[in-house]
Backbone of each chain as ProteinMPNN parsed JSONL, in Angstrom:
{"seq_chain_A": "MTTLDPRIATRLKRNADGLVCAVAQQRGTGEVLMVAWMDDEALHQTLTTRRATYFSRSRNRLWVKGETSGNTQQVHDVRLDCDGDTILLVVDQTGPACHTGTPTCFDADSLL", "coords_chain_A": {"N_chain_A": [[37.343, 257.591, 14.988], [37.841, 257.103, 18.323], [39.944, 258.066, 21.074], [39.461, 257.394, 23.612], [40.098, 255.924, 26.729], [39.966, 252.459, 26.739], [39.141, 251.031, 28.969], [37.438, 252.72, 30.226], [35.649, 253.242, 28.181], [34.289, 250.829, 27.801], [32.582, 250.788, 29.893], [30.593, 252.595, 29.483], [27.211, 253.36, 28.881], [25.707, 254.042, 26.193], [23.314, 256.165, 24.485], [20.947, 255.786, 21.714], [22.1, 257.457, 19.906], [24.737, 257.301, 20.484], [25.582, 258.682, 22.7], [26.24, 259.944, 26.03], [24.642, 261.355, 28.884], [25.508, 264.481, 30.387], [26.061, 266.198, 33.336], [26.812, 269.351, 34.52], [28.303, 270.733, 37.309], [28.866, 273.324, 39.63], [31.866, 273.604, 41.351], [32.206, 273.594, 44.866], [29.912, 275.441, 45.429], [27.942, 273.745, 44.518], [26.005, 274.255, 42.717], [23.866, 273.415, 40.03], [24.768, 273.693, 36.788], [24.289, 273.222, 34.017], [23.027, 270.888, 31.558], [24.305, 268.637, 29.251], [25.539, 266.765, 26.42], [27.709, 263.982, 25.729], [29.951, 262.372, 23.494], [32.204, 259.574, 23.015], [34.653, 260.74, 22.326], [34.394, 263.375, 23.198], [34.315, 262.937, 25.937], [36.853, 261.834, 26.293], [38.483, 264.039, 25.581], [37.677, 265.84, 27.534], [38.613, 264.564, 29.838], [41.359, 264.566, 29.39], [42.178, 267.175, 28.745], [41.05, 268.657, 30.715], [39.262, 270.639, 30.26], [35.893, 271.262, 29.928], [34.232, 269.453, 27.509], [31.828, 268.91, 25.118], [29.374, 267.077, 23.129], [27.83, 268.639, 20.589], [24.541, 268.447, 19.785], [22.994, 269.955, 18.079], [24.803, 271.175, 16.361], [26.178, 269.017, 15.582], [28.805, 268.229, 16.236], [31.954, 268.187, 18.076], [32.203, 270.236, 20.966], [33.841, 272.547, 22.614], [33.249, 273.804, 25.623], [32.666, 277.213, 25.93], [34.323, 277.943, 23.883], [33.847, 279.918, 21.988], [32.532, 281.915, 23.464], [34.131, 282.293, 25.668], [33.384, 281.455, 28.121], [34.378, 279.233, 29.812], [34.789, 275.896, 31.262], [36.561, 274.651, 33.836], [37.697, 271.538, 34.686], [37.281, 269.585, 37.556], [36.46, 267.213, 38.64], [35.244, 264.078, 37.454], [32.628, 262.049, 37.272], [31.16, 258.879, 36.977], [27.896, 257.53, 36.663], [25.847, 255.039, 38.41], [24.759, 253.286, 36.519], [26.129, 253.847, 34.243], [25.299, 255.634, 32.251], [25.312, 258.338, 32.612], [27.183, 261.264, 33.288], [28.812, 263.135, 35.778], [30.13, 266.273, 35.987], [32.361, 268.115, 37.882], [33.028, 271.387, 38.136], [34.896, 274.484, 37.647], [33.292, 277.241, 36.742], [33.754, 279.733, 34.351], [32.495, 282.92, 34.038], [29.022, 283.325, 32.911], [27.166, 280.263, 32.75], [25.119, 279.733, 31.022], [23.892, 280.16, 27.666], [22.146, 282.214, 27.464], [23.046, 284.114, 29.116], [22.585, 283.975, 31.798], [23.595, 282.826, 35.104], [23.239, 280.03, 35.436], [21.664, 277.378, 33.512], [19.214, 277.025, 34.566], [17.973, 279.169, 35.67], [15.858, 280.66, 34.772], [13.069, 280.116, 35.356], [10.742, 278.787, 37.767], [8.692, 275.935, 37.957], [6.913, 275.494, 39.912]], "CA_chain_A": [[38.011, 256.723, 15.962], [38.116, 257.825, 19.559], [41.105, 257.64, 21.834], [39.041, 257.192, 24.998], [40.616, 254.73, 27.413], [38.994, 251.37, 26.567], [38.591, 250.591, 30.264], [36.292, 253.599, 30.485], [34.685, 253.104, 27.072], [33.457, 249.629, 27.961], [31.624, 250.987, 30.985], [29.569, 253.568, 29.102], [25.961, 252.879, 28.298], [25.35, 255.169, 25.326], [21.972, 256.118, 23.9], [20.929, 255.369, 20.31], [22.984, 258.358, 19.161], [26.116, 257.116, 20.929], [25.896, 259.743, 23.658], [25.838, 259.873, 27.438], [24.211, 262.629, 29.455], [26.529, 265.066, 31.259], [25.591, 267.27, 34.209], [27.92, 270.156, 35.032], [28.006, 271.296, 38.626], [29.907, 274.227, 40.118], [32.616, 273.156, 42.529], [32.041, 274.447, 46.052], [28.515, 275.812, 45.694], [27.06, 272.645, 44.163], [25.006, 274.714, 41.754], [23.799, 272.691, 38.763], [24.945, 274.735, 35.777], [23.73, 272.862, 32.713], [23.081, 269.487, 31.156], [24.619, 268.509, 27.829], [25.791, 265.385, 26.0], [29.088, 263.644, 25.343], [30.321, 261.108, 22.87], [33.445, 259.071, 23.601], [35.75, 261.672, 22.108], [34.177, 264.513, 24.098], [34.747, 262.51, 27.27], [38.31, 261.727, 26.241], [39.073, 265.384, 25.606], [37.394, 266.417, 28.853], [39.499, 263.935, 30.817], [42.772, 264.832, 29.137], [42.466, 268.618, 28.726], [40.398, 269.252, 31.889], [38.291, 271.656, 29.853], [34.668, 270.527, 29.608], [33.988, 269.335, 26.074], [30.578, 268.18, 24.903], [29.004, 266.867, 21.735], [26.674, 269.473, 20.271], [23.58, 267.742, 18.937], [22.492, 270.861, 17.038], [25.871, 271.415, 15.384], [26.697, 267.698, 15.211], [30.261, 268.205, 16.342], [32.488, 268.457, 19.401], [31.981, 271.61, 21.387], [34.561, 272.913, 23.83], [32.427, 274.824, 26.289], [33.323, 278.505, 26.029], [35.307, 278.143, 22.803], [33.608, 281.246, 21.383], [32.108, 282.898, 24.48], [35.122, 282.436, 26.735], [32.808, 280.961, 29.378], [34.884, 277.866, 29.881], [34.623, 275.116, 32.492], [37.744, 273.92, 34.273], [37.135, 270.308, 35.246], [37.948, 269.103, 38.764], [36.128, 265.807, 38.864], [34.386, 263.478, 36.429], [32.093, 260.867, 37.94], [30.222, 258.08, 36.19], [26.834, 257.066, 37.563], [25.767, 253.61, 38.711], [24.459, 252.464, 35.341], [27.042, 254.173, 33.137], [24.753, 256.454, 31.17], [25.353, 259.758, 32.962], [28.439, 261.738, 33.851], [28.744, 264.366, 36.555], [31.363, 267.059, 35.948], [32.501, 269.156, 38.888], [33.809, 272.368, 37.366], [34.902, 275.913, 37.941], [32.717, 277.933, 35.598], [34.118, 281.124, 34.105], [31.356, 283.662, 33.48], [27.742, 282.602, 32.967], [27.167, 278.963, 32.073], [24.039, 279.639, 30.026], [24.045, 281.018, 26.486], [21.267, 283.381, 27.624], [23.74, 285.076, 29.963], [22.318, 283.743, 33.219], [24.645, 281.994, 35.693], [22.987, 278.627, 35.104], [20.572, 277.193, 32.547], [17.981, 276.759, 35.308], [17.632, 280.386, 36.408], [14.749, 281.423, 34.201], [11.818, 280.045, 36.096], [10.32, 277.624, 38.524], [7.381, 275.447, 37.531], [6.02, 275.349, 41.077]], "C_chain_A": [[38.356, 257.538, 17.208], [39.347, 257.248, 20.24], [40.748, 257.454, 23.306], [39.59, 255.863, 25.518], [39.584, 253.599, 27.306], [38.405, 250.854, 27.875], [37.409, 251.459, 30.683], [35.22, 253.359, 29.43], [33.747, 251.912, 27.277], [32.391, 249.801, 29.044], [30.497, 251.939, 30.627], [28.357, 252.881, 28.492], [25.395, 254.052, 27.481], [23.915, 255.04, 24.828], [22.085, 255.772, 22.407], [21.831, 256.245, 19.44], [24.444, 258.25, 19.603], [26.553, 258.101, 22.001], [25.524, 259.346, 25.086], [25.512, 261.295, 27.899], [25.315, 263.161, 30.374], [25.94, 266.255, 32.015], [26.814, 268.031, 34.695], [27.48, 270.878, 36.291], [29.171, 272.172, 39.074], [30.563, 273.652, 41.371], [32.373, 274.118, 43.7], [30.589, 274.757, 46.337], [27.564, 274.653, 45.421], [25.983, 273.023, 43.161], [25.037, 273.855, 40.488], [23.767, 273.732, 37.645], [24.187, 274.437, 34.495], [23.764, 271.352, 32.544], [23.345, 269.45, 29.659], [24.94, 267.043, 27.548], [27.234, 265.196, 25.594], [29.111, 262.378, 24.515], [31.664, 260.681, 23.46], [34.577, 260.09, 23.479], [35.62, 262.907, 22.997], [34.63, 264.155, 25.512], [36.259, 262.396, 27.325], [38.965, 263.104, 26.36], [38.841, 266.066, 26.956], [38.372, 265.875, 29.888], [40.952, 264.354, 30.624], [43.11, 266.322, 29.163], [41.968, 269.314, 29.986], [39.586, 270.504, 31.53], [37.052, 270.907, 29.372], [34.385, 270.617, 28.112], [32.782, 268.429, 25.883], [30.43, 267.841, 23.429], [27.736, 267.678, 21.486], [25.754, 268.729, 19.313], [23.075, 268.648, 17.818], [23.545, 271.101, 15.956], [26.53, 270.119, 14.916], [28.224, 267.634, 15.199], [30.677, 268.443, 17.791], [32.39, 269.944, 19.699], [32.738, 271.821, 22.694], [33.789, 274.062, 24.463], [33.226, 276.116, 26.438], [34.274, 278.804, 24.893], [35.092, 279.482, 22.088], [33.291, 282.295, 22.448], [33.185, 283.205, 25.513], [34.627, 281.896, 28.075], [33.119, 279.479, 29.573], [34.579, 277.203, 31.23], [35.897, 274.326, 32.746], [37.279, 272.718, 35.09], [37.953, 269.806, 36.431], [37.615, 267.664, 39.098], [35.163, 265.361, 37.773], [33.903, 262.154, 37.013], [31.06, 260.183, 37.051], [29.147, 257.537, 37.125], [26.746, 255.54, 37.574], [25.489, 252.754, 37.478], [25.194, 252.929, 34.082], [26.48, 255.037, 32.034], [24.748, 257.951, 31.465], [26.665, 260.09, 33.642], [28.192, 263.025, 34.616], [30.111, 265.035, 36.497], [31.321, 268.08, 37.074], [33.489, 270.165, 38.326], [33.908, 273.702, 38.09], [34.461, 276.627, 36.673], [33.277, 279.351, 35.526], [32.937, 281.823, 33.457], [30.07, 282.867, 33.595], [27.834, 281.282, 32.222], [26.179, 278.95, 30.912], [24.27, 280.598, 28.867], [23.139, 282.247, 26.556], [21.903, 284.441, 28.513], [23.447, 284.923, 31.447], [23.377, 282.783, 33.78], [24.482, 280.515, 35.384], [21.854, 278.567, 34.075], [19.223, 277.008, 33.233], [17.481, 277.991, 36.057], [16.331, 281.026, 35.961], [13.479, 281.319, 35.029], [11.576, 278.708, 36.76], [8.933, 277.228, 38.045], [6.423, 275.278, 38.702], [5.419, 276.689, 41.464]], "O_chain_A": [[39.075, 258.535, 17.136], [39.732, 256.102, 20.01], [41.637, 257.366, 24.154], [39.549, 254.836, 24.841], [38.445, 253.766, 27.741], [37.303, 250.306, 27.892], [36.506, 251.011, 31.389], [34.032, 253.281, 29.744], [32.559, 251.985, 26.963], [31.419, 249.048, 29.096], [29.541, 252.077, 31.39], [28.477, 251.948, 27.697], [24.703, 254.924, 28.008], [23.37, 253.938, 24.759], [23.176, 255.5, 21.904], [22.271, 255.825, 18.37], [25.291, 259.02, 19.149], [27.747, 258.333, 22.191], [24.627, 258.535, 25.316], [26.031, 262.281, 27.377], [25.981, 262.386, 31.06], [25.398, 267.187, 31.421], [27.75, 267.431, 35.223], [26.44, 271.536, 36.333], [30.332, 271.796, 38.913], [29.885, 273.267, 42.323], [32.342, 275.334, 43.509], [30.076, 274.374, 47.388], [26.493, 274.58, 46.023], [25.144, 272.198, 42.8], [26.107, 273.596, 39.937], [22.849, 274.549, 37.571], [23.514, 275.313, 33.951], [24.438, 270.638, 33.287], [22.687, 270.15, 28.889], [24.635, 266.175, 28.367], [27.9, 266.138, 25.165], [28.383, 261.425, 24.795], [32.202, 261.373, 24.325], [35.359, 260.279, 24.411], [36.621, 263.427, 23.492], [35.252, 264.966, 26.198], [36.879, 262.817, 28.302], [39.889, 263.296, 27.149], [39.71, 266.782, 27.455], [38.897, 266.625, 30.712], [41.694, 264.481, 31.597], [44.214, 266.695, 29.56], [42.4, 270.423, 30.299], [39.267, 271.319, 32.396], [37.143, 270.028, 28.515], [34.311, 271.702, 27.535], [32.726, 267.323, 26.42], [31.234, 268.252, 22.592], [26.699, 267.43, 22.101], [26.13, 268.421, 18.182], [22.761, 268.169, 16.729], [23.214, 271.216, 14.776], [27.332, 270.117, 13.982], [28.841, 267.073, 14.294], [29.867, 268.846, 18.625], [32.481, 270.788, 18.807], [32.327, 271.334, 23.747], [33.695, 275.152, 23.898], [34.322, 276.118, 26.998], [34.969, 279.819, 24.927], [36.052, 280.106, 21.636], [33.734, 283.439, 22.343], [33.155, 284.254, 26.158], [35.373, 281.884, 29.054], [32.245, 278.614, 29.505], [34.173, 277.856, 32.191], [36.262, 273.444, 31.969], [36.55, 272.87, 36.071], [39.166, 269.624, 36.326], [38.391, 266.975, 39.759], [34.379, 266.15, 37.246], [34.7, 261.24, 37.221], [30.202, 260.833, 36.455], [29.445, 257.132, 38.249], [27.465, 254.85, 36.851], [25.943, 251.612, 37.406], [24.908, 252.454, 32.983], [27.104, 255.172, 30.982], [24.243, 258.742, 30.669], [27.189, 259.322, 34.449], [27.454, 263.899, 34.16], [31.119, 264.454, 36.898], [30.351, 268.827, 37.203], [34.648, 269.837, 38.07], [33.137, 274.009, 38.999], [35.164, 276.619, 35.662], [33.275, 280.08, 36.518], [32.43, 281.364, 32.433], [30.021, 281.853, 34.291], [28.498, 281.186, 31.19], [26.38, 278.235, 29.931], [24.777, 281.704, 29.054], [23.328, 283.206, 25.807], [21.367, 285.54, 28.653], [23.997, 285.657, 32.267], [23.984, 282.019, 33.03], [25.46, 279.822, 35.103], [21.181, 279.562, 33.807], [18.203, 276.851, 32.563], [16.664, 277.877, 36.97], [15.759, 281.842, 36.684], [12.878, 282.338, 35.368], [12.117, 277.67, 36.376], [8.098, 278.086, 37.761], [5.252, 274.954, 38.507], [4.644, 276.766, 42.418]]}, "seq_chain_B": "MTTLDPRIATRLKRNADGLVCAVAQQRGTGEVLMVAWMDDEALHQTLTTRRATYFSRSRNRLWVKGETSGNTQQVHDVRLDCDGDTILLVVDQTGPACHTGTPTCFDADSLL", "coords_chain_B": {"N_chain_B": [[-3.583, 260.056, 28.135], [-2.452, 263.065, 29.322], [-2.564, 265.18, 32.235], [-1.095, 267.383, 32.51], [-0.468, 270.812, 32.981], [-1.272, 272.816, 30.257], [0.144, 275.128, 29.664], [2.625, 274.642, 30.636], [3.213, 272.28, 29.3], [3.494, 273.042, 26.614], [5.943, 274.187, 26.59], [7.842, 272.284, 26.824], [10.555, 270.468, 25.493], [10.651, 267.605, 24.139], [12.347, 264.414, 23.882], [12.813, 261.891, 21.292], [11.397, 259.829, 22.407], [9.481, 261.081, 23.825], [10.252, 262.184, 26.208], [11.717, 264.168, 28.874], [14.823, 265.1, 30.334], [15.694, 264.654, 33.757], [17.178, 266.041, 36.558], [17.993, 265.305, 39.826], [18.532, 267.036, 42.777], [19.93, 267.429, 45.982], [18.39, 269.423, 48.393], [19.853, 272.206, 49.994], [22.513, 270.929, 50.504], [23.242, 270.681, 47.849], [24.076, 268.481, 46.519], [24.272, 266.342, 43.726], [21.987, 263.936, 43.058], [20.868, 261.969, 41.31], [20.072, 261.118, 37.902], [17.261, 261.015, 35.868], [14.327, 260.275, 33.904], [11.432, 261.962, 32.564], [8.048, 261.802, 31.528], [5.195, 263.69, 30.305], [3.146, 263.145, 32.127], [4.496, 262.198, 34.381], [5.812, 264.527, 35.131], [3.616, 266.126, 35.687], [2.516, 264.736, 37.899], [4.632, 264.952, 39.675], [4.656, 267.715, 40.12], [2.182, 268.122, 41.304], [1.891, 266.333, 43.43], [4.176, 266.642, 44.815], [5.96, 264.659, 45.243], [8.735, 263.142, 43.928], [8.423, 261.897, 40.71], [9.065, 259.73, 38.122], [9.611, 258.616, 34.692], [10.03, 255.335, 34.067], [12.3, 253.946, 31.969], [13.135, 251.349, 31.645], [11.117, 249.827, 32.773], [8.999, 250.851, 31.482], [6.958, 252.518, 32.473], [5.252, 254.802, 34.747], [7.046, 255.87, 37.629], [7.138, 256.232, 40.882], [9.472, 257.639, 42.798], [11.029, 255.721, 45.227], [8.837, 254.172, 45.768], [8.82, 251.453, 46.254], [11.17, 251.044, 47.743], [11.037, 252.939, 49.725], [12.67, 255.1, 49.719], [12.084, 257.982, 49.212], [11.579, 261.14, 47.45], [11.057, 264.314, 48.456], [9.691, 267.087, 46.985], [10.941, 270.304, 46.468], [11.519, 272.329, 44.683], [11.083, 272.919, 41.205], [12.616, 273.247, 38.281], [12.811, 274.504, 34.993], [14.975, 274.178, 32.213], [16.872, 276.421, 30.007], [16.348, 275.701, 27.34], [14.25, 273.987, 27.507], [14.421, 271.202, 27.658], [15.309, 269.885, 29.879], [14.902, 269.208, 33.334], [15.299, 270.446, 36.596], [15.169, 269.122, 39.729], [14.76, 270.09, 43.015], [15.227, 268.558, 45.958], [14.283, 266.872, 49.039], [15.892, 264.15, 49.997], [15.004, 260.979, 51.134], [16.748, 258.519, 52.812], [19.149, 256.492, 50.935], [19.778, 257.667, 47.597], [20.443, 256.098, 45.465], [19.923, 252.962, 43.815], [21.802, 251.126, 44.437], [22.399, 251.517, 47.019], [24.083, 253.512, 47.793], [24.579, 256.982, 48.752], [24.264, 258.791, 46.573], [23.905, 258.458, 42.974], [26.358, 258.8, 41.914], [28.493, 258.051, 43.382], [30.205, 255.917, 43.12], [32.639, 255.914, 41.545], [35.401, 257.921, 40.361], [36.431, 259.187, 37.236], [38.745, 260.462, 36.827]], "CA_chain_B": [[-3.87, 261.503, 28.163], [-1.871, 263.665, 30.513], [-3.26, 266.334, 32.779], [-0.102, 268.448, 32.716], [-0.87, 272.169, 32.596], [-0.856, 273.055, 28.874], [1.123, 276.228, 29.593], [3.932, 274.007, 30.843], [3.419, 271.254, 28.266], [3.933, 273.649, 25.353], [7.321, 274.65, 26.72], [8.764, 271.146, 26.907], [11.164, 269.967, 24.25], [10.813, 266.194, 24.483], [13.144, 263.624, 22.935], [12.014, 261.053, 20.387], [10.547, 258.964, 23.224], [8.515, 261.894, 24.554], [10.762, 262.375, 27.57], [12.723, 265.174, 29.199], [15.815, 264.67, 31.32], [15.451, 265.243, 35.079], [18.287, 265.949, 37.505], [17.553, 265.511, 41.208], [19.585, 267.63, 43.597], [19.559, 267.558, 47.392], [18.232, 270.779, 48.916], [20.797, 272.538, 51.051], [23.889, 270.536, 50.2], [23.487, 270.821, 46.416], [24.536, 267.201, 45.987], [23.499, 265.774, 42.618], [21.62, 262.606, 43.534], [20.584, 261.026, 40.23], [19.45, 261.651, 36.69], [16.262, 260.095, 35.342], [13.537, 260.84, 32.798], [10.014, 262.238, 32.836], [7.091, 262.179, 30.482], [4.33, 264.763, 30.781], [2.387, 262.728, 33.304], [5.433, 262.16, 35.512], [6.014, 265.912, 35.563], [2.362, 266.555, 36.323], [2.398, 264.124, 39.233], [5.67, 265.549, 40.522], [4.245, 269.073, 40.476], [0.962, 268.158, 42.107], [2.028, 265.55, 44.667], [5.455, 267.0, 45.438], [6.827, 263.486, 45.37], [9.397, 262.988, 42.625], [7.881, 260.802, 39.919], [9.79, 259.65, 36.856], [9.165, 257.571, 33.782], [11.057, 254.302, 33.999], [12.471, 253.448, 30.599], [13.272, 249.886, 31.653], [9.822, 249.22, 33.094], [8.041, 251.492, 30.581], [5.8, 253.015, 33.228], [5.551, 255.8, 35.77], [7.809, 255.33, 38.75], [7.25, 257.141, 42.016], [10.758, 257.324, 43.438], [10.876, 255.219, 46.578], [7.544, 253.497, 45.969], [9.059, 250.148, 46.887], [12.292, 251.123, 48.697], [10.807, 253.937, 50.773], [13.636, 256.193, 49.576], [11.336, 258.978, 48.441], [12.116, 262.497, 47.279], [10.088, 265.389, 48.66], [10.108, 268.091, 45.987], [10.85, 271.693, 46.924], [11.518, 273.239, 43.532], [11.129, 272.261, 39.895], [13.05, 274.32, 37.379], [12.977, 274.113, 33.596], [16.171, 274.849, 31.7], [16.701, 277.462, 28.988], [15.786, 275.201, 26.08], [13.038, 273.206, 27.766], [14.559, 269.747, 27.575], [15.839, 269.333, 31.134], [14.274, 269.696, 34.557], [16.072, 270.296, 37.826], [14.347, 268.959, 40.932], [15.427, 270.285, 44.302], [14.461, 267.611, 46.776], [14.812, 266.259, 50.261], [15.989, 262.713, 49.767], [14.945, 260.069, 52.284], [17.6, 257.349, 52.585], [20.029, 256.609, 49.77], [19.084, 257.91, 46.323], [20.818, 255.099, 44.452], [19.429, 251.6, 44.057], [22.912, 250.319, 44.952], [22.512, 251.785, 48.444], [24.942, 254.666, 48.061], [23.773, 258.201, 48.89], [23.935, 259.292, 45.241], [24.277, 257.532, 41.899], [27.673, 259.192, 41.405], [29.463, 257.807, 44.451], [31.026, 254.725, 42.924], [34.017, 256.189, 41.172], [35.807, 259.067, 39.575], [37.172, 258.788, 36.034], [40.003, 261.208, 36.773]], "C_chain_B": [[-3.311, 262.089, 29.462], [-2.705, 264.857, 30.962], [-2.286, 267.475, 33.067], [-0.652, 269.775, 32.187], [-0.379, 272.477, 31.179], [0.157, 274.195, 28.738], [2.537, 275.711, 29.847], [4.223, 273.05, 29.689], [3.962, 271.859, 26.972], [5.396, 274.078, 25.399], [8.328, 273.509, 26.736], [9.278, 270.769, 25.517], [11.542, 268.513, 24.525], [11.709, 265.498, 23.459], [12.215, 262.726, 22.11], [11.077, 260.116, 21.143], [9.533, 259.758, 24.043], [8.95, 262.247, 25.964], [11.665, 263.6, 27.679], [13.61, 264.61, 30.308], [15.509, 265.354, 32.654], [16.628, 264.973, 35.997], [17.727, 266.208, 38.894], [18.736, 265.944, 42.058], [19.077, 267.763, 45.03], [19.483, 269.028, 47.789], [19.268, 271.038, 50.005], [22.228, 272.191, 50.682], [24.233, 270.738, 48.729], [23.973, 269.544, 45.753], [23.646, 266.739, 44.829], [23.253, 264.3, 42.937], [21.522, 261.587, 42.408], [20.064, 261.792, 39.026], [18.48, 260.592, 36.181], [15.457, 260.827, 34.268], [12.095, 261.033, 33.207], [9.237, 262.367, 31.538], [6.159, 263.241, 31.082], [3.611, 264.379, 32.07], [3.272, 262.647, 34.545], [5.671, 263.576, 36.042], [4.757, 266.432, 36.263], [2.251, 266.007, 37.742], [3.43, 264.696, 40.196], [5.236, 266.924, 41.015], [3.063, 269.073, 41.45], [1.083, 267.385, 43.423], [3.241, 265.961, 45.471], [6.274, 265.775, 45.838], [7.419, 263.223, 43.995], [8.914, 261.722, 41.932], [8.529, 260.851, 38.54], [9.085, 258.68, 35.924], [10.292, 256.561, 33.67], [11.139, 253.763, 32.581], [12.576, 251.928, 30.583], [11.926, 249.208, 31.924], [8.691, 249.794, 32.236], [6.759, 251.923, 31.294], [6.238, 254.096, 34.206], [6.177, 255.125, 36.977], [7.898, 256.422, 39.815], [8.507, 256.744, 42.769], [10.525, 256.891, 44.884], [9.602, 254.438, 46.82], [7.719, 252.105, 46.584], [10.132, 250.237, 47.978], [11.99, 252.017, 49.889], [11.734, 255.135, 50.672], [13.077, 257.3, 48.681], [12.092, 260.306, 48.343], [10.974, 263.498, 47.417], [10.558, 266.599, 47.848], [9.877, 269.509, 46.504], [10.903, 272.696, 45.792], [11.652, 272.402, 42.268], [11.445, 273.35, 38.887], [13.275, 273.76, 35.975], [14.181, 274.858, 33.031], [15.835, 275.721, 30.492], [16.086, 276.943, 27.699], [14.701, 274.152, 26.286], [13.184, 271.7, 27.693], [15.111, 269.098, 28.834], [15.18, 270.01, 32.326], [15.208, 269.449, 35.727], [15.099, 270.229, 38.992], [15.211, 269.213, 42.154], [14.591, 269.536, 45.33], [15.094, 267.398, 48.146], [14.732, 264.757, 50.067], [15.867, 261.972, 51.092], [15.782, 258.845, 51.968], [18.501, 257.571, 51.39], [19.217, 256.841, 48.497], [19.306, 256.761, 45.352], [20.304, 253.708, 44.827], [20.533, 250.684, 44.579], [23.12, 250.542, 46.45], [23.444, 252.924, 48.791], [24.084, 255.943, 48.08], [23.353, 258.803, 47.547], [24.341, 258.24, 44.211], [25.674, 257.796, 41.366], [28.777, 258.905, 42.411], [30.482, 256.736, 44.12], [32.463, 255.075, 42.547], [34.181, 257.396, 40.292], [36.608, 258.563, 38.387], [38.498, 259.521, 35.913], [41.04, 260.568, 37.7]], "O_chain_B": [[-3.663, 261.652, 30.557], [-3.444, 265.456, 30.182], [-2.62, 268.418, 33.784], [-1.22, 269.844, 31.097], [0.824, 272.406, 30.926], [0.941, 274.215, 27.789], [3.516, 276.264, 29.345], [5.337, 273.014, 29.166], [4.8, 271.249, 26.308], [6.012, 274.305, 24.358], [9.534, 273.744, 26.668], [8.544, 270.758, 24.529], [12.608, 268.226, 25.07], [11.817, 265.938, 22.314], [10.991, 262.803, 22.225], [10.077, 259.659, 20.59], [8.809, 259.188, 24.86], [8.122, 262.569, 26.816], [12.294, 264.013, 26.705], [13.194, 263.765, 31.101], [15.107, 266.517, 32.671], [17.027, 263.825, 36.193], [17.061, 267.219, 39.117], [19.792, 265.311, 42.061], [17.935, 268.162, 45.259], [20.418, 269.789, 47.542], [19.523, 270.173, 50.842], [23.068, 273.083, 50.56], [25.399, 270.946, 48.394], [24.251, 269.53, 44.554], [22.42, 266.745, 44.939], [24.195, 263.518, 43.07], [22.031, 260.473, 42.528], [19.67, 262.954, 39.124], [18.83, 259.417, 36.075], [15.872, 261.881, 33.786], [11.595, 260.344, 34.096], [9.709, 262.968, 30.573], [6.325, 263.637, 32.235], [3.483, 265.19, 32.988], [2.834, 262.994, 35.643], [5.724, 263.793, 37.253], [4.835, 267.092, 37.299], [1.926, 266.743, 38.674], [3.148, 264.901, 41.377], [5.424, 267.259, 42.184], [2.971, 269.939, 42.319], [0.449, 267.743, 44.416], [3.333, 265.67, 46.664], [7.172, 265.861, 46.676], [6.69, 263.098, 43.012], [8.984, 260.625, 42.485], [8.535, 261.891, 37.88], [8.114, 258.018, 36.293], [11.39, 256.898, 33.225], [10.177, 253.198, 32.059], [12.155, 251.286, 29.62], [11.635, 248.146, 31.372], [7.568, 249.29, 32.258], [5.648, 251.727, 30.802], [7.428, 254.282, 34.462], [5.882, 253.974, 37.299], [8.632, 257.399, 39.669], [8.594, 255.643, 43.313], [9.901, 257.61, 45.665], [9.308, 254.075, 47.959], [6.866, 251.641, 47.341], [10.019, 249.583, 49.015], [12.608, 251.879, 50.944], [11.609, 256.084, 51.446], [13.536, 257.517, 47.56], [13.077, 260.552, 49.038], [10.05, 263.527, 46.604], [11.685, 267.069, 48.01], [8.775, 269.866, 46.918], [10.383, 273.804, 45.924], [12.253, 271.328, 42.268], [10.647, 274.26, 38.665], [13.853, 272.687, 35.802], [14.385, 276.033, 33.334], [14.698, 275.762, 30.02], [15.366, 277.681, 27.026], [14.281, 273.499, 25.331], [12.183, 270.983, 27.667], [15.354, 267.891, 28.855], [14.935, 271.216, 32.324], [15.827, 268.391, 35.839], [14.311, 271.148, 39.219], [16.275, 268.614, 42.305], [13.416, 269.834, 45.544], [16.265, 267.701, 48.374], [13.649, 264.177, 49.985], [16.551, 262.304, 52.06], [15.55, 258.191, 50.951], [18.615, 258.687, 50.884], [18.126, 256.297, 48.33], [18.452, 256.483, 44.51], [20.259, 253.338, 46.0], [20.256, 249.603, 45.098], [23.916, 249.847, 47.08], [23.586, 253.271, 49.964], [23.001, 255.978, 47.496], [22.223, 259.268, 47.398], [25.026, 257.268, 44.529], [26.134, 257.097, 40.464], [29.874, 259.454, 42.306], [31.523, 256.652, 44.772], [33.403, 254.58, 43.168], [33.268, 257.833, 39.592], [37.38, 257.613, 38.516], [39.287, 259.244, 35.01], [42.167, 261.053, 37.794]]}, "name": "protein", "num_of_chains": 2, "seq": "MTTLDPRIATRLKRNADGLVCAVAQQRGTGEVLMVAWMDDEALHQTLTTRRATYFSRSRNRLWVKGETSGNTQQVHDVRLDCDGDTILLVVDQTGPACHTGTPTCFDADSLLMTTLDPRIATRLKRNADGLVCAVAQQRGTGEVLMVAWMDDEALHQTLTTRRATYFSRSRNRLWVKGETSGNTQQVHDVRLDCDGDTILLVVDQTGPACHTGTPTCFDADSLL"}
C-alpha cells in the first residue's frame, strides 16, 4: 500500500509493471545523469524526503540512490510529463551518478 | 529486418517490446525535451538521417519527430547508457517539442 498523494497517483500512466520512467538531471548544468524507474512508493518517498528514490527492477525493491555508495541525489524539482508516464527529477548529484564511476551514465560512448 | 549496425545492435538491452528508452535533450541549454522509445530501425534511421526517429507505441510504427507538425529534431549526438537500455539524443529542436505546444513535455507542472 503506497502513501502517494491520490491526486498525483491518479495522473500517473504506469507501464505493465506499475512503473513510470524517471530521468535525473543535474540542476544548473542540465546534464542528464541517468534514467531509472519509479513505482508509486518510490515517487512518494522522493517527494517527501527529497532524496531520489527509485524502484530497482533487478533487485525488485525500492532503491534510495546512493544508499550504499553515498552518491545521493538531492531533489530540487519533480516534473511530470504531458502524458503522465515520465518524471523529470532536477537534482544535485553527490559524486558520480553512474555505478561505473563516471559522472553520468551516458559518458561511455557516442554512437555517431 | 533492420539495417542497424550489428556492432550497435548487440549492445542494446531492449525491453519485452523490443524497445529502448530515448531521452531528447536540447543542445546548448541542456533542457530535457521529451522521452520516447526506439526500436532498432528507429535508431538506425536516427543515426543515418540525423533526424530524430522514434517508435510510436500508440501508432505501432516508426515516427519521424515532426513529420506532420514540422517540429523536427536535428540530431547532434547519440549516446548509449552504461547498461545499454537508454539512449540520450542531443538535438536542435525546431518549434515546441511537446504535442501540447509547450517547449518541452515537462512544462505543465511540478509535483513539489
